[in-house]
Backbone as JSON Lines, residues from 0, in Angstrom:
{"i":0,"aa":"M","n":[1.13,-1.5,0.15],"ca":[0.08,0.18,-0.08],"c":[1.03,1.43,-0.02]}
{"i":1,"aa":"I","n":[0.68,2.35,-0.7],"ca":[0.98,3.54,-0.95],"c":[1.1,4.88,0.26]}
{"i":2,"aa":"N","n":[-0.26,4.14,0.63],"ca":[-0.35,5.17,1.85],"c":[-0.38,4.63,3.44]}
{"i":3,"aa":"S","n":[0.34,3.53,3.04],"ca":[0.4,3.05,4.78],"c":[0.43,3.75,5.54]}
{"i":4,"aa":"K","n":[0.48,3.65,6.89],"ca":[0.66,4.19,8.28],"c":[2.18,4.25,8.21]}
{"i":5,"aa":"E","n":[2.97,3.34,8.0],"ca":[4.29,3.56,7.8],"c":[5.48,4.55,7.09]}
{"i":6,"aa":"N","n":[4.87,4.92,5.54],"ca":[5.59,5.77,4.81],"c":[4.91,6.8,4.8]}
{"i":7,"aa":"R","n":[4.84,7.07,6.14],"ca":[3.66,8.78,6.26],"c":[5.46,9.55,6.28]}
{"i":8,"aa":"K","n":[5.68,10.53,5.72],"ca":[6.47,11.57,5.39],"c":[6.33,12.72,6.57]}
{"i":9,"aa":"S","n":[7.76,13.42,6.62],"ca":[7.37,14.06,7.2],"c":[6.63,15.78,7.24]}
{"i":10,"aa":"P","n":[6.57,16.38,7.93],"ca":[5.28,17.09,7.63],"c":[5.87,18.37,6.72]}
{"i":11,"aa":"A","n":[7.08,18.77,6.93],"ca":[7.59,19.52,5.83],"c":[7.89,19.89,4.55]}
{"i":12,"aa":"V","n":[7.27,18.31,4.24],"ca":[6.99,18.15,2.74],"c":[5.42,18.95,2.25]}
{"i":13,"aa":"V","n":[4.82,19.46,2.99],"ca":[3.71,20.08,3.22],"c":[3.99,21.96,3.33]}
{"i":14,"aa":"L","n":[4.85,21.91,5.0],"ca":[4.77,23.27,5.49],"c":[5.71,24.02,4.48]}
{"i":15,"aa":"V","n":[6.96,24.11,4.44],"ca":[7.47,24.48,3.03],"c":[7.04,25.21,2.17]}
{"i":16,"aa":"P","n":[5.96,24.24,1.04],"ca":[5.19,25.35,0.23],"c":[4.46,25.96,0.56]}
{"i":17,"aa":"M","n":[4.33,25.45,1.56],"ca":[2.6,26.31,2.65],"c":[3.23,28.02,3.41]}
{"i":18,"aa":"L","n":[4.13,27.74,3.73],"ca":[5.33,28.8,4.11],"c":[5.42,29.62,3.4]}
{"i":19,"aa":"L","n":[6.45,28.74,2.15],"ca":[6.26,29.78,0.87],"c":[4.99,30.5,0.2]}
{"i":20,"aa":"L","n":[4.15,29.96,-0.02],"ca":[3.16,30.8,-0.64],"c":[2.41,31.37,0.77]}
{"i":21,"aa":"S","n":[2.39,31.39,2.05],"ca":[2.0,32.25,2.27],"c":[2.34,34.1,2.76]}
{"i":22,"aa":"L","n":[4.3,33.07,2.93],"ca":[4.86,34.54,3.08],"c":[4.31,35.32,1.35]}
{"i":23,"aa":"F","n":[4.46,34.91,-0.11],"ca":[4.66,35.61,-1.13],"c":[2.9,36.38,-0.76]}
{"i":24,"aa":"I","n":[2.01,35.92,-0.07],"ca":[0.59,36.38,-0.3],"c":[0.73,37.63,0.69]}
{"i":25,"aa":"Q","n":[1.6,37.5,1.46],"ca":[1.78,38.64,2.4],"c":[2.46,39.9,2.28]}
{"i":26,"aa":"L","n":[3.47,39.03,1.93],"ca":[4.84,40.87,1.39],"c":[3.72,40.85,-0.4]}
{"i":27,"aa":"V","n":[2.83,40.72,-1.24],"ca":[2.18,41.12,-2.38],"c":[1.24,42.3,-1.86]}
{"i":28,"aa":"R","n":[1.25,43.28,-2.67],"ca":[0.8,44.74,-3.08],"c":[-0.48,44.37,-3.39]}
{"i":29,"aa":"L","n":[-1.31,44.93,-1.83],"ca":[-2.79,44.77,-2.39],"c":[-3.45,46.25,-2.65]}
{"i":30,"aa":"P","n":[-5.06,46.29,-3.14],"ca":[-5.21,47.47,-2.67],"c":[-5.23,48.11,-1.21]}
{"i":31,"aa":"A","n":[-5.05,48.99,-0.66],"ca":[-5.28,49.66,1.06],"c":[-6.68,49.18,1.72]}
{"i":32,"aa":"V","n":[-7.27,49.33,0.96],"ca":[-7.97,48.97,1.99],"c":[-8.11,46.86,2.08]}
{"i":33,"aa":"V","n":[-7.75,46.88,1.03],"ca":[-7.14,44.76,1.41],"c":[-6.05,44.68,2.4]}
{"i":34,"aa":"S","n":[-4.99,45.62,1.64],"ca":[-4.25,44.95,2.68],"c":[-3.84,45.72,4.33]}
{"i":35,"aa":"E","n":[-4.56,46.39,4.43],"ca":[-4.37,46.96,5.77],"c":[-5.9,45.44,6.54]}
{"i":36,"aa":"N","n":[-6.5,45.22,5.7],"ca":[-7.27,43.54,6.12],"c":[-6.99,42.68,6.46]}
{"i":37,"aa":"R","n":[-5.69,42.45,5.1],"ca":[-5.04,40.94,5.29],"c":[-4.97,40.6,6.97]}
{"i":38,"aa":"P","n":[-5.46,39.02,6.81],"ca":[-5.0,38.15,7.94],"c":[-4.04,37.42,7.32]}
{"i":39,"aa":"D","n":[-3.24,37.43,9.01],"ca":[-1.84,36.34,9.48],"c":[-1.81,35.09,9.36]}
{"i":40,"aa":"L","n":[-1.65,34.93,7.43],"ca":[-1.2,33.44,7.0],"c":[-0.05,32.72,7.34]}
{"i":41,"aa":"L","n":[0.62,33.36,7.6],"ca":[1.73,32.62,8.48],"c":[1.58,32.26,9.41]}
{"i":42,"aa":"I","n":[1.27,32.98,10.57],"ca":[0.71,32.62,11.74],"c":[-0.2,31.33,11.6]}
{"i":43,"aa":"L","n":[-1.28,31.43,10.71],"ca":[-2.26,30.42,10.81],"c":[-1.52,28.64,10.33]}
{"i":44,"aa":"V","n":[-0.67,28.69,9.08],"ca":[0.18,27.75,8.57],"c":[0.5,27.4,9.94]}
{"i":45,"aa":"I","n":[2.02,28.22,10.6],"ca":[2.63,27.16,11.36],"c":[2.05,26.91,12.96]}
{"i":46,"aa":"L","n":[0.77,27.24,13.19],"ca":[-0.37,27.26,14.25],"c":[-0.21,25.53,13.12]}
{"i":47,"aa":"F","n":[-0.75,25.85,12.5],"ca":[-1.52,24.15,12.06],"c":[-0.52,23.39,11.91]}
{"i":48,"aa":"F","n":[0.84,23.46,11.72],"ca":[1.37,21.86,12.33],"c":[2.44,21.94,13.1]}
{"i":49,"aa":"S","n":[2.1,23.18,14.12],"ca":[2.66,23.04,16.18],"c":[1.75,22.36,16.55]}
{"i":50,"aa":"M","n":[0.39,22.09,16.58],"ca":[-0.59,20.63,16.53],"c":[0.3,20.1,16.53]}
{"i":51,"aa":"N","n":[0.81,19.23,14.82],"ca":[1.17,17.99,15.75],"c":[2.61,17.85,15.8]}
{"i":52,"aa":"S","n":[2.7,17.31,16.49],"ca":[3.78,16.53,17.7],"c":[4.91,16.08,16.65]}
{"i":53,"aa":"K","n":[5.47,16.07,15.93],"ca":[6.68,15.01,15.05],"c":[7.16,16.94,14.58]}
{"i":54,"aa":"F","n":[5.78,17.72,14.55],"ca":[6.8,19.63,14.29],"c":[6.8,20.27,15.89]}
{"i":55,"aa":"T","n":[8.96,19.75,15.86],"ca":[8.94,19.76,17.59],"c":[10.05,21.74,17.45]}
{"i":56,"aa":"Y","n":[10.29,22.19,16.07],"ca":[10.79,23.12,15.7],"c":[9.73,24.5,15.64]}
{"i":57,"aa":"K","n":[8.58,24.19,16.16],"ca":[7.8,25.15,15.92],"c":[8.05,26.9,16.32]}
{"i":58,"aa":"L","n":[8.45,26.99,17.31],"ca":[9.49,28.46,17.43],"c":[10.93,29.25,16.74]}
{"i":59,"aa":"E","n":[11.38,27.7,16.32],"ca":[12.11,27.95,16.1],"c":[11.66,28.04,14.29]}
{"i":60,"aa":"V","n":[11.48,27.46,13.63],"ca":[10.06,28.21,12.44],"c":[9.99,29.55,12.0]}
{"i":61,"aa":"S","n":[9.04,29.46,14.19],"ca":[8.13,31.05,13.98],"c":[9.24,32.12,13.64]}
{"i":62,"aa":"W","n":[10.38,32.05,14.13],"ca":[10.88,33.29,14.64],"c":[11.75,33.26,13.23]}
{"i":63,"aa":"L","n":[12.39,31.91,12.23],"ca":[13.32,32.77,11.18],"c":[12.1,33.16,9.85]}
{"i":64,"aa":"V","n":[10.6,32.64,10.17],"ca":[9.78,33.12,8.68],"c":[10.16,34.87,9.44]}
{"i":65,"aa":"G","n":[9.58,35.03,10.84],"ca":[9.46,36.09,10.57],"c":[10.43,37.21,10.75]}
{"i":66,"aa":"I","n":[11.65,37.04,10.73],"ca":[12.64,37.26,10.48],"c":[12.62,37.81,9.21]}
{"i":67,"aa":"I","n":[12.52,36.41,8.01],"ca":[12.48,37.01,6.37],"c":[11.29,37.95,6.37]}
{"i":68,"aa":"L","n":[10.34,37.53,6.51],"ca":[9.44,38.3,7.02],"c":[9.83,40.19,7.33]}
{"i":69,"aa":"D","n":[10.34,40.69,8.19],"ca":[10.73,41.7,8.19],"c":[12.13,42.17,7.57]}
{"i":70,"aa":"L","n":[13.35,41.16,7.13],"ca":[13.56,41.41,6.65],"c":[12.94,42.68,4.5]}
{"i":71,"aa":"A","n":[11.9,41.51,5.02],"ca":[11.45,41.67,2.97],"c":[10.88,42.68,2.79]}
{"i":72,"aa":"S","n":[10.3,42.4,4.33],"ca":[8.98,43.74,4.2],"c":[9.69,45.38,4.38]}
{"i":73,"aa":"G","n":[10.46,45.49,5.22],"ca":[11.65,46.79,5.5],"c":[10.77,47.13,6.84]}
{"i":74,"aa":"A","n":[10.88,46.02,7.63],"ca":[9.68,46.59,9.0],"c":[11.0,46.65,10.23]}
{"i":75,"aa":"P","n":[10.55,47.37,11.13],"ca":[12.14,46.91,12.18],"c":[12.64,45.24,12.27]}
{"i":76,"aa":"L","n":[13.97,44.62,12.59],"ca":[14.04,43.62,12.08],"c":[13.64,43.33,14.01]}
{"i":77,"aa":"G","n":[13.36,42.17,13.98],"ca":[12.54,41.45,15.06],"c":[11.24,41.82,15.46]}
{"i":78,"aa":"I","n":[10.16,42.62,14.94],"ca":[9.03,43.04,15.21],"c":[7.77,41.55,14.95]}
{"i":79,"aa":"N","n":[8.02,41.8,13.28],"ca":[7.16,39.87,13.24],"c":[7.92,38.99,13.53]}
{"i":80,"aa":"A","n":[8.79,38.87,13.55],"ca":[9.41,37.81,14.33],"c":[8.48,37.66,15.85]}
{"i":81,"aa":"F","n":[9.32,38.38,16.5],"ca":[8.39,38.34,18.01],"c":[6.73,38.33,18.0]}
{"i":82,"aa":"V","n":[6.05,39.07,16.48],"ca":[4.74,38.87,16.61],"c":[4.12,37.13,16.42]}
{"i":83,"aa":"I","n":[4.71,36.96,15.35],"ca":[4.59,35.08,15.56],"c":[4.92,34.11,16.3]}
{"i":84,"aa":"C","n":[6.56,34.65,16.54],"ca":[6.38,33.69,17.49],"c":[6.04,33.94,19.26]}
{"i":85,"aa":"S","n":[5.9,34.68,19.76],"ca":[4.92,35.16,20.49],"c":[3.4,34.4,20.59]}
{"i":86,"aa":"Q","n":[2.9,34.54,19.26],"ca":[1.93,33.89,19.12],"c":[1.34,32.33,19.54]}
{"i":87,"aa":"I","n":[2.95,32.28,18.01],"ca":[3.12,30.42,18.19],"c":[3.11,29.68,19.66]}
{"i":88,"aa":"Y","n":[4.02,30.89,19.91],"ca":[4.12,29.92,21.99],"c":[2.95,30.48,23.2]}
{"i":89,"aa":"I","n":[1.96,31.52,22.77],"ca":[0.93,31.69,23.45],"c":[-0.38,29.99,23.45]}
{"i":90,"aa":"I","n":[-0.18,29.77,21.99],"ca":[-1.12,29.47,21.82],"c":[-0.46,28.05,21.88]}
{"i":91,"aa":"S","n":[0.43,27.81,22.13],"ca":[1.24,26.49,22.47],"c":[1.68,26.04,24.08]}
{"i":92,"aa":"T","n":[1.33,26.61,24.1],"ca":[1.77,26.7,26.47],"c":[0.66,26.55,26.89]}
{"i":93,"aa":"Q","n":[-0.59,27.66,26.45],"ca":[-1.62,27.91,27.24],"c":[-2.79,27.76,27.04]}
{"i":94,"aa":"F","n":[-2.33,27.09,26.0],"ca":[-3.29,26.01,25.57],"c":[-3.2,24.24,25.31]}
{"i":95,"aa":"K","n":[-3.19,23.44,26.29],"ca":[-2.54,22.55,25.89],"c":[-3.57,21.6,24.86]}
{"i":96,"aa":"N","n":[-4.39,21.45,24.39],"ca":[-5.69,20.86,24.46],"c":[-6.06,21.7,22.73]}
{"i":97,"aa":"F","n":[-5.29,22.48,22.44],"ca":[-6.08,22.87,21.74],"c":[-6.41,22.66,20.87]}
{"i":98,"aa":"A","n":[-5.88,21.24,20.06],"ca":[-6.07,20.58,18.43],"c":[-7.92,19.87,19.29]}
{"i":99,"aa":"K","n":[-7.79,19.73,20.59],"ca":[-9.1,19.15,20.26],"c":[-10.2,19.76,20.68]}
{"i":100,"aa":"Y","n":[-10.68,20.97,20.5],"ca":[-11.0,22.2,20.47],"c":[-11.68,22.42,19.59]}
{"i":101,"aa":"A","n":[-13.01,22.72,19.29],"ca":[-14.0,22.96,18.29],"c":[-13.67,23.16,17.53]}
{"i":102,"aa":"I","n":[-13.79,24.12,15.88],"ca":[-12.72,24.74,15.49],"c":[-12.95,26.41,15.28]}
{"i":103,"aa":"Y","n":[-14.84,26.61,15.59],"ca":[-15.1,27.81,16.12],"c":[-14.52,28.35,17.56]}
{"i":104,"aa":"Q","n":[-14.06,27.11,18.81],"ca":[-13.53,28.01,19.69],"c":[-11.72,27.75,19.38]}
{"i":105,"aa":"Q","n":[-11.43,27.61,18.27],"ca":[-9.91,27.42,18.2],"c":[-9.79,28.97,17.51]}
{"i":106,"aa":"S","n":[-10.98,29.53,16.97],"ca":[-10.51,30.19,15.85],"c":[-11.14,32.02,16.41]}
{"i":107,"aa":"I","n":[-12.15,31.35,17.82],"ca":[-11.83,32.32,18.42],"c":[-10.68,32.2,19.77]}
{"i":108,"aa":"I","n":[-9.64,31.81,20.75],"ca":[-8.53,31.62,20.81],"c":[-7.63,32.27,19.6]}
{"i":109,"aa":"I","n":[-7.71,31.86,18.6],"ca":[-6.33,32.51,17.41],"c":[-6.75,33.98,17.17]}
{"i":110,"aa":"G","n":[-8.08,34.39,17.55],"ca":[-8.03,36.08,16.98],"c":[-7.58,37.05,18.74]}
{"i":111,"aa":"L","n":[-8.22,36.34,19.51],"ca":[-7.72,36.58,20.73],"c":[-6.57,37.09,21.27]}
{"i":112,"aa":"V","n":[-5.56,36.28,20.88],"ca":[-4.27,35.97,20.88],"c":[-3.46,36.54,20.09]}
{"i":113,"aa":"N","n":[-3.92,36.54,18.53],"ca":[-3.56,37.76,17.61],"c":[-4.21,38.82,18.0]}
{"i":114,"aa":"L","n":[-5.21,39.59,17.81],"ca":[-5.42,41.09,18.97],"c":[-4.21,41.31,19.65]}
{"i":115,"aa":"I","n":[-3.78,40.55,21.33],"ca":[-3.2,41.16,22.53],"c":[-1.87,41.51,21.59]}
{"i":116,"aa":"V","n":[-1.43,40.13,20.58],"ca":[0.0,40.1,20.54],"c":[0.52,41.38,19.0]}
{"i":117,"aa":"T","n":[-0.33,41.18,18.75],"ca":[-0.46,42.68,17.31],"c":[-0.18,44.03,17.9]}
{"i":118,"aa":"V","n":[-1.34,43.95,19.53],"ca":[-0.84,45.93,19.99],"c":[0.12,45.78,20.42]}
{"i":119,"aa":"L","n":[0.88,44.89,21.17],"ca":[1.34,44.33,21.94],"c":[2.69,45.09,21.12]}
{"i":120,"aa":"G","n":[2.63,44.68,19.57],"ca":[3.8,44.49,18.75],"c":[3.68,46.24,18.03]}
{"i":121,"aa":"Y","n":[2.74,46.48,17.75],"ca":[2.46,47.86,18.07],"c":[3.22,49.08,19.03]}
{"i":122,"aa":"W","n":[2.79,47.93,20.18],"ca":[3.58,49.55,21.16],"c":[4.33,48.85,20.84]}
{"i":123,"aa":"I","n":[5.25,47.9,20.56],"ca":[7.39,47.94,20.7],"c":[7.43,48.97,19.77]}
{"i":124,"aa":"E","n":[6.85,48.66,18.53],"ca":[7.24,49.69,17.23],"c":[7.14,50.63,17.83]}
{"i":125,"aa":"H","n":[6.02,51.78,18.45],"ca":[5.55,52.51,18.98],"c":[7.01,53.23,19.65]}
{"i":126,"aa":"I","n":[7.07,52.72,20.66],"ca":[8.47,53.18,21.95],"c":[9.76,52.86,20.93]}
{"i":127,"aa":"I","n":[10.39,52.41,19.6],"ca":[11.26,52.46,18.54],"c":[10.9,54.16,17.63]}
{"i":128,"aa":"G","n":[10.15,54.17,17.51],"ca":[9.33,54.91,16.87],"c":[9.07,55.09,15.27]}
{"i":129,"aa":"Q","n":[9.29,53.83,15.05],"ca":[8.28,53.42,13.51],"c":[6.87,53.46,13.2]}
{"i":130,"aa":"S","n":[5.98,53.39,14.02],"ca":[4.92,53.24,14.19],"c":[4.26,53.58,13.5]}
{"i":131,"aa":"Y","n":[3.01,54.06,12.94],"ca":[1.99,55.14,12.73],"c":[0.86,55.09,13.23]}
{"i":132,"aa":"Y","n":[0.28,56.49,13.16],"ca":[-0.75,55.9,13.87],"c":[-2.58,55.85,13.37]}
{"i":133,"aa":"E","n":[-2.43,55.93,12.09],"ca":[-3.27,55.07,11.26],"c":[-4.3,53.86,11.25]}
{"i":134,"aa":"I","n":[-3.74,52.95,12.58],"ca":[-3.65,51.81,11.94],"c":[-4.84,51.06,12.56]}
{"i":135,"aa":"N","n":[-5.05,49.44,12.4],"ca":[-6.74,49.17,12.88],"c":[-6.08,47.95,13.35]}
{"i":136,"aa":"F","n":[-6.34,47.66,14.75],"ca":[-6.42,46.3,15.24],"c":[-7.58,44.93,14.96]}
{"i":137,"aa":"V","n":[-8.32,45.83,15.01],"ca":[-9.41,44.52,15.66],"c":[-9.82,43.99,14.5]}
{"i":138,"aa":"I","n":[-10.55,45.02,13.5],"ca":[-10.48,44.26,11.84],"c":[-9.83,43.18,11.63]}
{"i":139,"aa":"P","n":[-8.2,42.88,11.47],"ca":[-7.51,42.09,11.25],"c":[-6.99,40.68,11.89]}
{"i":140,"aa":"S","n":[-7.65,40.95,12.94],"ca":[-7.57,40.01,13.86],"c":[-8.86,38.84,13.76]}
{"i":141,"aa":"I","n":[-10.11,39.56,13.11],"ca":[-11.59,39.02,13.14],"c":[-11.14,37.88,12.0]}
{"i":142,"aa":"V","n":[-10.74,39.33,10.87],"ca":[-10.59,37.92,9.35],"c":[-8.64,36.9,9.73]}
{"i":143,"aa":"T","n":[-7.94,37.44,10.22],"ca":[-7.25,36.14,10.76],"c":[-8.93,35.38,11.18]}
{"i":144,"aa":"A","n":[-8.62,35.34,12.24],"ca":[-9.62,34.37,12.89],"c":[-10.78,33.29,11.9]}
{"i":145,"aa":"L","n":[-11.44,33.88,11.19],"ca":[-12.63,33.62,10.1],"c":[-12.1,32.94,9.23]}
{"i":146,"aa":"F","n":[-10.46,32.66,8.96],"ca":[-9.59,32.77,7.5],"c":[-8.96,30.85,8.77]}
{"i":147,"aa":"W","n":[-8.51,30.42,9.97],"ca":[-8.2,30.13,10.18],"c":[-9.23,28.62,10.16]}
{"i":148,"aa":"P","n":[-10.7,27.99,9.54],"ca":[-10.83,27.06,8.81],"c":[-10.55,26.66,7.96]}
{"i":149,"aa":"I","n":[-10.7,27.77,6.45],"ca":[-9.86,27.34,5.27],"c":[-8.5,26.83,5.07]}
{"i":150,"aa":"I","n":[-7.5,27.22,6.82],"ca":[-6.21,27.21,6.7],"c":[-6.31,25.86,7.06]}
{"i":151,"aa":"F","n":[-6.99,25.45,8.34],"ca":[-6.7,24.49,8.99],"c":[-7.62,23.11,7.81]}
{"i":152,"aa":"L","n":[-8.84,22.95,6.9],"ca":[-9.02,22.67,6.36],"c":[-8.4,22.16,5.25]}
{"i":153,"aa":"T","n":[-7.99,22.72,4.29],"ca":[-6.69,23.08,3.5],"c":[-5.1,22.37,3.27]}
{"i":154,"aa":"C","n":[-5.28,22.91,4.9],"ca":[-3.44,22.12,5.33],"c":[-3.76,20.88,5.82]}
{"i":155,"aa":"T","n":[-5.38,20.2,6.02],"ca":[-5.85,18.93,6.81],"c":[-5.44,18.28,5.33]}
{"i":156,"aa":"L","n":[-5.59,18.79,3.92],"ca":[-6.24,17.9,2.99],"c":[-4.81,17.56,1.84]}
{"i":157,"aa":"L","n":[-4.05,18.61,2.52],"ca":[-3.0,18.56,1.58],"c":[-1.96,17.53,2.29]}
{"i":158,"aa":"C","n":[-2.22,17.11,3.68],"ca":[-1.68,16.61,4.8],"c":[-1.84,15.01,4.43]}
{"i":159,"aa":"A","n":[-3.33,14.92,4.18],"ca":[-3.72,13.46,4.07],"c":[-3.06,13.1,1.88]}
{"i":160,"aa":"T","n":[-3.2,13.87,1.2],"ca":[-2.76,13.84,-0.24],"c":[-1.17,13.48,-0.31]}
{"i":161,"aa":"F","n":[-0.73,14.21,0.85],"ca":[0.87,13.76,0.75],"c":[0.84,13.38,1.49]}
{"i":162,"aa":"S","n":[0.33,11.92,2.67],"ca":[0.73,11.51,2.91],"c":[2.04,11.92,4.05]}
{"i":163,"aa":"V","n":[1.57,12.84,4.32],"ca":[1.73,13.74,6.24],"c":[1.74,12.31,7.36]}
{"i":164,"aa":"S","n":[2.43,12.25,8.32],"ca":[1.59,11.79,9.23],"c":[1.1,12.91,10.4]}
{"i":165,"aa":"S","n":[0.09,12.64,10.89],"ca":[-0.81,13.65,11.86],"c":[-0.73,13.13,12.87]}
{"i":166,"aa":"D","n":[-0.93,13.47,13.79],"ca":[-1.43,12.73,15.96],"c":[-2.75,12.02,15.51]}
{"i":167,"aa":"K","n":[-3.58,12.86,14.85],"ca":[-4.99,10.98,15.02],"c":[-4.26,9.69,14.52]}
{"i":168,"aa":"E","n":[-3.42,9.53,14.21],"ca":[-3.62,7.83,13.37],"c":[-2.48,7.99,14.8]}
{"i":169,"aa":"N","n":[-2.35,8.77,15.5],"ca":[-1.96,8.2,16.57],"c":[-1.93,7.43,17.84]}
{"i":170,"aa":"E","n":[-3.45,8.5,17.67],"ca":[-4.27,8.25,19.2],"c":[-4.92,7.16,18.64]}
{"i":171,"aa":"N","n":[-5.11,6.62,17.18],"ca":[-6.04,5.78,17.24],"c":[-4.91,4.22,17.04]}
{"i":172,"aa":"K","n":[-3.85,5.09,17.45],"ca":[-3.02,3.21,17.47],"c":[-3.31,2.86,18.61]}
{"i":173,"aa":"I","n":[-2.99,4.38,19.6],"ca":[-3.38,3.65,21.08],"c":[-4.59,3.43,21.55]}
{"i":174,"aa":"N","n":[-5.58,3.7,21.11],"ca":[-7.2,3.92,21.33],"c":[-6.47,1.8,20.7]}
């Protein structure tokens, strides 16, 4: 059998292309209305894979992706890395059973954590003198929370298509 449980691949098979695609979407120029309310797709992709216990380098990957986003977008070095890494860290440590929550509960948690960390990142930018005052916090956090089911479904389908191992199989082995 090609898709047997012994032939499962690493999550990096799906993670790397998804990160590159979401980084491209994050950097592409869009109209002002869409650009101001853009969801944080990088955070959502890393968060999906951080729910998998085989993916152990979630903070390192989130920091590296944040630094790459800082360098590519011209943001102060470390701001996006701090925001992405903080969100992944908070959700990973404070919500141990995050993967077992219903999808709407996960979306609410993602939206609230995104709002809090984005405000904190803006506050740090303001302290170093790199921010502007016409910024919107609430709508991008809501849009990010609304995009979570889409990203979750897309990544789940891609993992199933490319035979990437998941924790649900490990739970079935135990039970």
